[in-house]
C-alpha positions as CSV (number, residue, x, y, z in Angstrom):
1,S,141.7,116.1,181.6
2,R,140.4,119.5,180.4
3,G,141.1,122.4,182.8
4,H,138.2,124.2,184.5
5,H,138.6,127.3,182.3
6,E,139.5,125.5,179.0
7,V,136.9,125.5,176.2
8,A,136.8,123.1,173.3
9,T,137.7,124.6,169.9
10,P,135.2,124.6,167.1
11,S,137.1,122.0,165.2
12,E,137.1,119.7,168.2
13,E,133.4,120.1,168.7
14,L,132.7,119.1,165.1
15,L,134.8,115.9,165.1
16,M,132.9,112.7,164.5
17,Q,133.9,109.1,163.9
18,V,133.1,107.3,160.6
19,T,133.8,103.8,159.4
20,L,134.5,103.4,155.7
21,A,133.8,100.0,154.3
22,I,136.0,100.1,151.2
23,K,135.9,97.4,148.5
24,R,139.5,96.6,147.7
25,F,141.3,94.6,145.0
26,N,145.0,94.3,144.3
27,P,145.8,92.0,141.3
28,E,149.4,91.7,142.5
29,S,148.5,90.3,146.0
30,E,147.7,86.8,147.1
31,Q,144.2,88.0,147.8
32,S,143.1,87.8,144.2
33,Q,139.4,88.3,144.9
34,P,137.8,91.7,145.9
35,Y,137.1,92.1,149.6
36,F,135.8,94.8,151.9
37,Q,138.2,96.4,154.4
38,E,137.0,98.8,157.2
39,F,138.7,101.9,158.3
40,T,137.5,104.0,161.3
41,V,138.7,107.6,161.3
42,D,137.9,110.8,163.0
43,V,136.6,113.4,160.6
44,E,135.1,116.9,160.7
45,E,131.4,117.4,160.0
46,H,132.1,119.1,156.7
47,F,134.2,116.3,155.3
48,T,133.3,114.8,151.9
49,V,133.7,111.1,151.0
50,L,136.9,112.1,149.2
51,D,138.3,114.0,152.2
52,S,137.8,110.9,154.3
53,L,139.4,108.6,151.7
54,I,142.5,110.9,151.4
55,K,142.8,110.9,155.2
56,V,142.8,107.0,155.2
57,R,145.4,107.0,152.5
58,E,147.7,109.6,154.1
59,E,147.3,108.5,157.7
60,V,146.3,104.9,157.8
61,D,147.0,102.9,154.6
62,E,149.1,104.5,151.9
63,S,148.4,101.5,149.6
64,L,144.8,102.6,149.1
65,A,144.3,103.4,145.4
66,L,141.9,106.1,144.2
67,R,141.7,108.8,141.6
68,C,141.1,112.5,142.4
69,S,142.2,115.9,141.1
70,C,140.2,119.1,141.2
71,R,138.1,118.4,144.3
72,A,135.5,120.8,142.8
73,S,133.2,118.5,140.7
74,I,134.9,119.6,137.5
75,C,137.3,116.9,136.4
76,G,135.1,113.8,137.2
77,S,138.1,111.6,138.2
78,C,136.8,110.8,141.6
79,A,133.6,109.0,140.5
80,M,132.9,105.8,142.5
81,R,130.0,104.0,144.1
82,V,128.9,105.2,147.5
83,E,126.1,103.3,149.2
84,G,125.2,101.5,146.0
85,H,125.1,104.4,143.6
86,A,127.7,106.2,141.5
87,T,128.7,109.7,142.6
88,L,131.5,112.1,142.7
89,A,133.3,111.5,146.0
90,C,134.4,115.2,146.1
91,K,130.8,116.5,146.2
92,T,129.3,113.9,148.5
93,K,129.1,114.9,152.1
94,L,129.7,112.1,154.6
95,I,126.8,113.1,156.7
96,S,124.5,112.7,153.7
97,V,125.4,109.0,153.1
98,M,126.5,107.5,156.5
99,D,124.0,105.2,158.2
100,G,122.9,105.3,161.8
101,Q,126.1,103.5,163.0
102,G,128.3,106.0,161.1
103,K,129.2,103.6,158.4
104,V,129.6,104.2,154.7
105,R,130.1,101.6,151.9
106,I,132.4,102.7,149.1
107,E,133.1,100.7,145.9
108,P,134.7,101.2,142.5
109,M,132.4,102.0,139.6
110,T,130.8,99.0,137.9
111,N,130.6,98.1,134.2
112,Q,134.3,98.9,133.9
113,P,137.3,96.7,134.8
114,V,138.8,97.4,138.2
115,V,142.5,98.2,138.1
116,K,143.1,98.4,141.8
117,D,140.8,99.3,144.7
118,L,138.7,102.3,143.7
119,V,140.4,102.8,140.3
120,V,138.8,101.5,137.2
121,D,140.0,101.2,133.6
122,M,138.2,103.9,131.6
123,K,139.3,102.5,128.2
124,P,136.0,100.8,127.4
125,F,134.3,104.1,128.3
126,W,136.4,106.1,125.9
127,D,136.2,103.5,123.1
128,K,132.4,103.9,123.2
129,I,132.7,107.7,123.1
130,R,134.9,107.3,119.9
131,D,132.4,104.9,118.4
132,V,129.7,107.7,118.0
133,E,132.2,109.8,116.0
134,P,132.2,112.8,118.4
135,W,133.3,115.5,115.9
136,L,131.5,117.8,113.5
137,Q,131.0,116.3,110.0
138,T,130.1,118.6,107.1
139,E,129.6,117.9,103.4
140,G,130.4,121.3,101.9
141,P,133.7,123.3,101.8
142,E,134.9,124.6,105.1
143,P,134.0,128.3,105.8
144,E,136.8,130.8,105.4
145,D,136.5,132.1,108.9
146,E,134.5,129.9,111.3
147,Y,131.3,127.8,111.6
148,V,128.5,130.0,112.9
149,A,125.7,128.5,114.8
150,P,122.5,130.3,116.1
151,N,122.8,131.2,119.7
152,E,119.6,129.5,120.8
153,A,120.8,126.2,119.3
154,M,124.0,126.3,121.3
155,I,122.1,127.3,124.5
156,H,120.0,124.2,124.0
157,L,123.1,122.1,123.8
158,A,124.7,123.7,126.9
159,G,123.2,121.1,129.2
160,V,124.5,118.1,127.3
161,M,127.9,119.7,126.8
162,G,128.2,120.0,130.5
163,C,129.2,116.3,130.7
164,I,132.5,115.9,132.5
165,M,133.0,112.3,131.3
166,C,133.1,110.9,134.8
167,G,131.5,107.6,133.9
168,A,128.9,107.7,136.7
169,C,126.0,107.0,134.3
170,V,127.9,104.1,132.7
171,S,128.6,102.6,136.1
172,D,124.9,102.5,137.0
173,C,123.5,101.6,133.6
174,T,121.4,98.4,134.0
175,V,121.7,97.5,130.3
176,L,125.5,97.5,130.4
177,E,125.2,95.0,133.3
178,V,123.8,92.4,131.0
179,D,125.1,93.6,127.6
180,P,128.6,95.2,127.6
181,N,128.2,95.9,123.9
182,F,125.6,98.7,124.5
183,L,127.1,102.1,123.7
184,G,125.8,103.4,127.0
185,P,124.3,106.7,128.2
186,A,127.5,108.8,128.1
187,A,128.3,108.0,124.5
188,L,124.7,108.4,123.3
189,A,124.3,111.7,125.1
190,K,127.5,112.8,123.3
191,A,125.9,111.6,120.0
192,Y,122.9,113.7,120.7
193,R,125.1,116.7,121.1
194,F,126.3,116.4,117.4
195,V,122.9,115.3,116.0
196,R,121.4,118.5,117.4
197,D,124.4,120.8,116.4
198,P,123.2,122.9,113.4
199,R,126.7,122.8,112.0
200,D,126.8,119.0,111.6
201,E,125.5,117.5,108.4
202,A,125.8,113.8,109.1
203,D,122.4,113.4,110.9
204,K,121.1,110.6,108.7
205,H,124.3,108.7,108.9
206,R,124.5,109.1,112.7
207,L,120.9,108.1,113.3
208,K,121.2,105.1,111.0
209,E,124.2,103.9,113.0
210,L,122.7,104.7,116.3
211,S,119.5,102.7,115.4
212,K,121.5,99.5,115.1
213,Y,122.0,96.9,117.9
214,T,123.9,98.5,120.8
215,G,122.4,101.9,120.1
216,I,119.4,104.0,121.1
217,W,116.8,101.2,121.0
218,D,118.6,99.1,123.6
219,C,118.0,101.6,126.5
220,T,115.4,100.3,129.0
221,R,114.6,103.7,130.4
222,C,115.5,102.7,134.0
223,Y,116.4,106.3,134.8
224,E,119.5,105.4,136.7
225,C,121.8,107.5,134.5
226,V,119.6,110.6,135.1
227,Q,119.7,110.1,138.8
228,V,123.4,109.7,139.2
229,C,124.6,112.3,136.7
230,P,126.4,115.0,138.7
231,K,125.9,117.6,136.0
232,D,122.2,117.0,135.2
233,V,123.0,116.0,131.6
234,A,120.0,113.6,131.7
235,P,121.4,111.0,129.3
236,M,118.1,109.0,129.1
237,D,116.2,112.1,128.0
238,R,118.8,112.6,125.2
239,I,118.4,109.0,124.1
240,M,114.6,109.4,123.9
241,A,115.1,112.5,121.8
242,L,117.4,110.6,119.5
243,R,114.7,107.9,119.1
244,D,112.2,110.6,118.1
245,R,114.6,111.9,115.5
246,A,115.4,108.4,114.3
247,I,111.7,107.6,113.7
248,A,111.3,110.9,111.8
249,A,114.2,109.9,109.6
250,G,112.8,106.4,109.0
251,F,114.8,104.4,111.4
252,D,112.6,102.6,114.0
253,G,115.1,100.0,115.3
254,N,113.6,97.0,113.4
């Protein structure tokens, strides 16, 4: 027992217990179907979801699979679903998502194949990014020095260029749940970045391709991608802006 003159340290005072209900899947095990496994651990009040997952992996079950790197909301590798919505585990405080019983439900991102536990295969995500031809396309000769763009034009694009390719918007896209052929919010936001770049000269070609099936007209404006984006890229808003430009160019999705 604590002595009469002993005082609890600040770290001890802030310890709390949390139960993580983690959706697990190991294709190499006899348990071939996903299942939830609960881990109860003591954490400090400042812990993020990622902090707690790393504690489980390091102190309880080293077989738990997850991705993480920067821990600073920059790399996007720790995207997963927490309490039913995609988020970056490194920027999500436990106290903001745990319920009244101190429980948090954690799952891998959806709309992408699960490799193991909280790790998903990002290949479909990157394939869709490549499909929108994310590079500058010009018709004339290359400039001798560099392509020069007006400062105000690039300031406008700063928001969409803040995308860290985490896949959160793709995970929660309701269209992709029913039609995996849809390009998805991340790829279409990337397409907007090049359509609006004053140095790019392939607008008509881009808008024509984006107006076909799987493109900008398939978005249902559910707003999920805007809500879960950790960098406020607002993919749905970019898609709506692409629609306006497509209509002006003579492409209405019919």
